[in-house]
N, C-alpha and C positions, 0 to 999 in steps of 0.2 A: 771424260775430261779430267777427272781426278781433282776437282776443285781448282785447276790452273786455267787461267784465262785462254780461250781458244783464239785462232788466227782471225776469225770474223769479228770477235769482239774487239781484238786489238786493232784491227783495220778501222772499225767503226769509231773507237776512241781517237785514232790518229786523224780521221776525217773531222771529228768534232773539235779537235785541237787546232785544226785549220793550218796544218803545216805538212811539210814533207818528211819523208824518212830520214833525210839528211838532217833537217832541223830537229826532229825528235831525238836523233843520235846525239847531236850536239848538246841538247838540253839534258839528256841523260848521262852525258860523259862517257860515251862509248862510241866505237867505230861504227861507221855505216853498215859494214857487213854484219857486225853483231846485232844491230837494230833490225836489219833485214831478216836475219835467221830468227829472231824472236817473233816478228811479224808474220813469217811465213810458216810458223809451226814448230820452231825449234824448242819451244817450251813443252810442247806435247811429246816430243821425242823421248825425253826422259823427265817426266814431272817430278820424280822423287829428287831430282838434283836442282830444283828451283829453290834458290836461296832468298831470304828476306831482302838482302842487298839487291839482288837481281829485280825482285818485284818493286823496290823502291825506285830503282833506276828507271824501269819501264814506266812506272807512274809518273815520275818526274818528266820523262820524255813526252808522254801523252797528256801532260797537264791535268793529271788527276792524282788521287791518292790511293795507297795501297788498299785502304778499307773499301772504297768505291770499286776499285778494280776486282777485289775478291768477292764483294757482295754481288756484282753483276754476274761474275763468273759462276757463283753458286747458284744464283737464280736461273741462269741458263742451263746448268747441269740438271737441275730439278724439273725444268720445263718438260711437259709431255713431248715425246718425239712423234713426228708425223709418221703415219703408217704408209708402207709403200703399196 
């Protein structure tokens, strides 16, 4: 995950925010397709291209803050992975 929030986390935060992708996009000031791409793993495609501005917009759209977003992402990254 490289410290970038994954799609499961982002979807969970969207559900907690109690809104739709369209509403999250409006709050973030981005188009619906951009929010959809972020929520469907676009952040994971090229994690080195994730900017602070992008994280701030995602956090705003999901009614959280960047610190919380990254804290949860880091905790998820460090969690033991289930064995198959």
